[in-house]
C-alpha positions as CSV (number, residue, x, y, z in Angstrom):
1,M,0.0,0.0,0.0
2,P,1.4,3.4,-0.9
3,P,2.4,5.7,1.9
4,G,-0.5,7.7,3.2
5,S,-3.2,5.4,1.8
6,A,-5.9,4.1,4.0
7,S,-7.6,1.2,2.2
8,G,-10.3,-0.3,4.3
9,V,-11.1,2.9,6.0
10,P,-14.8,3.8,5.4
11,G,-15.1,6.7,2.9
12,Y,-11.5,6.4,1.8
13,S,-11.1,7.2,-1.9
14,E,-8.9,4.6,-3.8
15,V,-9.3,6.6,-7.0
16,R,-9.7,10.4,-7.5
17,L,-9.9,12.6,-10.6
18,D,-9.4,16.3,-9.9
19,H,-10.6,18.7,-12.7
20,V,-9.5,16.2,-15.4
21,T,-9.9,17.3,-19.1
22,K,-9.0,15.1,-22.0
23,D,-8.9,17.0,-25.3
24,F,-8.8,14.8,-28.5
25,G,-7.8,17.7,-30.8
26,G,-11.0,19.7,-30.4
27,T,-13.2,17.0,-29.0
28,K,-13.3,16.7,-25.2
29,G,-13.5,13.1,-24.0
30,L,-13.6,14.4,-20.4
31,D,-14.4,18.0,-19.6
32,D,-13.3,19.2,-16.1
33,V,-14.3,16.0,-14.4
34,S,-13.9,15.8,-10.6
35,V,-15.0,12.5,-9.0
36,A,-13.8,10.1,-6.3
37,F,-14.4,6.3,-6.0
38,E,-14.5,4.9,-2.6
39,A,-13.0,1.5,-1.5
40,E,-15.3,-1.5,-1.3
41,R,-18.1,0.0,-3.5
42,V,-19.3,-0.8,-7.0
43,T,-19.8,2.3,-9.1
44,V,-21.4,2.1,-12.5
45,L,-20.8,4.7,-15.2
46,L,-23.8,5.3,-17.4
47,G,-24.0,7.3,-20.6
48,L,-24.2,7.2,-24.4
49,S,-21.3,6.0,-26.5
50,G,-19.0,8.9,-26.7
51,S,-20.0,10.3,-23.3
52,G,-16.6,9.6,-21.7
53,K,-17.0,6.3,-19.8
54,S,-14.1,4.4,-21.4
55,T,-11.9,7.5,-21.4
56,L,-12.4,7.9,-17.7
57,L,-11.5,4.2,-17.1
58,R,-8.4,4.5,-19.2
59,H,-7.2,7.5,-17.2
60,I,-7.4,5.5,-14.0
61,N,-4.8,2.9,-15.2
62,G,-2.7,5.3,-17.2
63,L,-3.6,4.1,-20.7
64,Q,-4.5,7.7,-21.4
65,Q,-3.1,10.9,-20.0
66,P,-5.1,13.9,-19.1
67,T,-4.7,17.2,-21.0
68,S,-5.1,18.9,-17.7
69,G,-6.0,17.9,-14.1
70,R,-4.8,15.1,-11.9
71,V,-5.6,11.4,-11.5
72,I,-4.7,9.9,-8.1
73,V,-4.8,6.2,-7.5
74,R,-4.0,4.7,-4.1
75,G,-2.2,7.9,-3.2
76,E,-0.1,8.0,-6.4
77,S,-0.3,10.5,-9.2
78,V,-0.9,8.4,-12.3
79,E,0.0,11.0,-14.9
80,R,3.4,11.6,-13.1
81,A,4.2,7.9,-12.8
82,S,6.4,6.2,-15.4
83,G,8.5,3.1,-15.9
84,R,8.6,1.0,-12.8
85,A,6.2,3.1,-10.8
86,L,3.5,2.9,-13.4
87,K,4.0,-0.8,-13.9
88,A,3.7,-1.3,-10.1
89,L,0.5,0.8,-10.0
90,R,-1.0,-1.2,-12.9
91,R,-0.4,-4.4,-11.1
92,E,-3.0,-3.2,-8.5
93,I,-5.6,-2.5,-11.2
94,G,-7.4,-5.3,-12.9
95,F,-9.2,-4.5,-16.2
96,I,-12.1,-6.5,-17.8
97,F,-12.9,-5.6,-21.4
98,Q,-16.1,-6.1,-23.4
99,H,-14.4,-8.4,-25.9
100,F,-12.6,-10.6,-23.4
101,H,-9.1,-10.4,-25.2
102,L,-8.4,-14.1,-24.5
103,V,-5.8,-16.0,-26.6
104,E,-8.2,-18.4,-28.3
105,S,-5.6,-21.1,-29.0
106,M,-4.4,-21.2,-25.4
107,S,-6.0,-23.3,-22.7
108,V,-8.3,-21.5,-20.2
109,L,-5.8,-22.0,-17.4
110,E,-2.9,-20.5,-19.4
111,N,-5.1,-17.5,-20.3
112,V,-5.7,-16.9,-16.5
113,C,-1.9,-17.2,-15.9
114,T,-1.2,-14.4,-18.3
115,G,-2.7,-12.0,-15.7
116,T,0.5,-12.4,-13.7
117,L,2.9,-11.4,-16.6
118,G,3.3,-7.9,-15.2
119,G,5.1,-9.3,-12.2
120,L,7.3,-11.9,-14.1
121,R,10.5,-11.5,-15.9
122,G,10.9,-12.8,-19.5
123,P,8.3,-14.3,-21.9
124,R,6.3,-17.5,-21.1
125,L,6.0,-19.9,-24.0
126,S,3.6,-22.5,-22.5
127,L,1.5,-23.2,-19.4
128,M,4.3,-25.2,-17.8
129,S,6.7,-22.3,-18.1
130,Y,4.7,-20.5,-15.3
131,P,5.8,-21.2,-11.7
132,K,3.8,-23.9,-10.0
133,A,2.5,-21.4,-7.4
134,I,1.0,-19.2,-10.2
135,R,-0.7,-22.2,-11.9
136,R,-2.2,-23.1,-8.6
137,Q,-3.5,-19.6,-8.0
138,A,-4.9,-19.5,-11.5
139,Y,-6.8,-22.7,-10.9
140,E,-8.2,-21.4,-7.7
141,Q,-9.5,-18.4,-9.5
142,L,-11.1,-20.6,-12.1
143,E,-12.8,-22.5,-9.2
144,R,-14.0,-19.2,-7.9
145,V,-15.7,-18.3,-11.2
146,G,-17.1,-21.8,-11.6
147,L,-14.9,-23.0,-14.5
148,A,-12.3,-25.2,-12.9
149,E,-13.5,-28.2,-14.9
150,R,-12.8,-26.3,-18.1
151,A,-9.2,-25.4,-17.2
152,Y,-7.5,-27.4,-20.0
153,Q,-10.0,-26.6,-22.8
154,R,-9.1,-24.2,-25.5
155,A,-10.5,-20.7,-24.8
156,D,-12.4,-20.6,-28.1
157,T,-14.5,-23.7,-27.1
158,L,-16.3,-21.6,-24.4
159,S,-19.5,-19.6,-24.6
160,G,-19.3,-15.8,-24.4
161,G,-20.4,-15.7,-20.8
162,Q,-17.8,-18.4,-19.9
163,Q,-15.1,-16.5,-21.7
164,Q,-15.9,-13.3,-19.7
165,R,-15.7,-15.3,-16.5
166,V,-12.2,-16.5,-17.6
167,A,-11.3,-12.8,-18.2
168,I,-12.5,-12.0,-14.6
169,A,-10.3,-14.8,-13.2
170,R,-7.4,-13.5,-15.2
171,A,-7.9,-10.0,-13.6
172,L,-8.2,-11.5,-10.2
173,V,-5.1,-13.6,-10.3
174,Q,-3.0,-10.5,-10.2
175,R,-4.7,-9.7,-6.8
176,P,-5.8,-6.2,-7.7
177,K,-7.1,-3.6,-5.2
178,I,-9.1,-1.9,-8.0
179,L,-11.2,-3.6,-10.7
180,L,-12.2,-1.7,-13.8
181,A,-14.7,-3.2,-16.2
182,D,-15.5,-1.6,-19.6
183,E,-18.9,-2.8,-20.9
184,P,-18.3,-6.3,-19.5
185,V,-21.7,-7.6,-20.5
186,A,-22.5,-5.7,-23.7
187,S,-21.9,-8.7,-25.9
188,L,-23.7,-11.2,-23.7
189,D,-27.2,-12.5,-23.6
190,P,-29.4,-11.4,-20.6
191,V,-28.9,-14.5,-18.5
192,S,-25.1,-14.5,-19.0
193,A,-25.0,-10.8,-18.4
194,A,-26.8,-11.2,-15.0
195,Q,-24.4,-14.0,-14.0
196,V,-21.3,-11.9,-14.8
197,M,-22.5,-8.9,-13.0
198,E,-23.5,-11.0,-10.0
199,L,-20.0,-12.5,-10.0
200,I,-18.3,-9.1,-10.2
201,T,-20.5,-7.8,-7.3
202,R,-19.9,-10.8,-5.1
203,I,-16.2,-10.8,-5.6
204,S,-16.0,-7.1,-4.9
205,R,-17.5,-7.7,-1.5
206,E,-15.3,-10.7,-0.8
207,E,-12.1,-8.9,-1.8
208,S,-13.0,-5.4,-0.6
209,L,-12.3,-4.2,-4.2
210,T,-13.0,-0.8,-5.6
211,V,-15.0,-1.5,-8.7
212,V,-15.7,1.0,-11.5
213,C,-17.8,-0.4,-14.3
214,S,-19.2,1.1,-17.4
215,L,-22.6,-0.2,-18.7
216,H,-25.3,0.7,-21.2
217,Q,-28.0,-1.4,-19.5
218,V,-29.9,0.9,-17.0
219,Q,-31.7,-1.9,-15.2
220,T,-28.5,-3.9,-14.7
221,A,-26.9,-0.8,-13.2
222,L,-29.8,-0.2,-10.9
223,T,-29.7,-3.8,-9.8
224,H,-26.0,-4.2,-9.1
225,A,-24.4,-0.8,-8.4
226,D,-23.9,0.9,-5.1
227,R,-23.6,4.2,-6.9
228,I,-24.3,5.5,-10.4
229,V,-22.3,8.2,-12.1
230,G,-23.9,9.6,-15.3
231,L,-21.8,11.1,-18.1
232,R,-22.9,13.2,-21.0
233,A,-20.4,14.8,-23.5
234,G,-17.5,14.3,-21.1
235,R,-19.3,15.9,-18.1
236,I,-20.8,14.3,-15.0
237,V,-24.6,14.9,-15.0
238,L,-25.6,12.6,-12.2
239,D,-23.7,11.2,-9.2
240,R,-25.7,9.5,-6.4
241,A,-26.3,6.3,-4.5
242,T,-28.3,3.8,-6.5
243,A,-30.8,3.5,-3.7
244,D,-31.8,7.1,-4.2
245,I,-32.2,6.9,-8.0
246,G,-35.3,5.8,-9.8
247,R,-35.4,4.3,-13.3
248,E,-36.7,7.5,-14.9
249,E,-34.0,9.6,-13.4
250,A,-31.3,7.1,-14.5
251,L,-32.7,7.3,-18.0
252,S,-32.5,11.1,-17.8
253,I,-28.7,10.7,-18.1
254,Y,-29.5,10.2,-21.8
255,D,-31.1,13.6,-21.9
256,S,-33.7,14.2,-24.7
257,V,-33.0,10.7,-26.2
258,A,-34.9,9.0,-23.3
259,A,-37.9,11.3,-23.5
260,A,-38.1,11.1,-27.3
261,T,-37.8,7.3,-27.5
262,P,-41.1,5.5,-26.4
263,E,-39.4,2.2,-25.8
264,A,-36.9,3.8,-23.4
265,A,-39.3,3.4,-20.6
266,T,-39.4,-0.4,-20.9
267,S,-36.2,-1.3,-22.5
268,D,-33.3,-2.6,-20.3
269,S,-30.8,-1.1,-22.6
270,A,-29.9,2.5,-22.9
271,P,-31.5,4.1,-26.1
272,A,-29.3,4.3,-29.1
273,A,-27.8,7.7,-30.1
274,P,-29.8,9.6,-32.6
275,A,-28.3,10.8,-35.9
276,G,-25.8,13.5,-35.3
277,A,-25.1,12.4,-31.7
278,A,-21.5,12.5,-30.4
279,T,-19.4,9.5,-31.4
280,S,-16.3,8.1,-29.8
281,A,-13.2,10.1,-30.1
282,P,-9.9,8.3,-30.9
283,G,-9.3,5.6,-28.4
284,G,-13.0,5.2,-27.6
285,H,-14.9,6.8,-24.8
């Protein structure tokens, strides 16, 4: 734990953005965003494509640098970290992506082992080139996500929901303090999506993780999040505990789109952007 941090203290912010702006050559992915994410809470980011959700997540682990402002993670300034310091910080941040990013020709177990590469020296050419302790830890994480019996199957033989659970195990094997998830259920069917979100929520409690997750599905966010942060055009337009937010207010994050789309009141998914709406800037957000 970095000097001065206080993980486990109620109200302590593991992650903080102070007046962060990201300018993509005239298009602002983030526009003067100040927000803090507390330890042991699941926060869901809601908003249209292009609203800044992915850009915010990528600033937390240093994949993108702010044009101005500061990003503080576990007491460390991300934009000032480089080399070893940035590598060490990223080892404490697990990242789950929409499209899994598994190596399809590898076994499930070896894919999970790759989550430890940031702490190992040299390349790994096969499953058996990983230390025995890491292979054991990877297997334990597969047990945790209910896929231990698939450990030696090729990753491309699994369903989409199963592959996302492997991706979660891969993130967990590095023993992160912070878990970022960028649209982790967008490509899954409703049943698989519910299973994945329930898994993320349960593990966040068990591990006391700080979870920041972007979603499009309003009802899924209301069901699983402790807190919802709404983004529109790079700005925060809503930030409140989920228990204090109704469905209509959550849909209001999408501004006039929600009001103008009749199916928005009943659809679980956020309404699609109308013609002319902002699209993702380079790097996606």
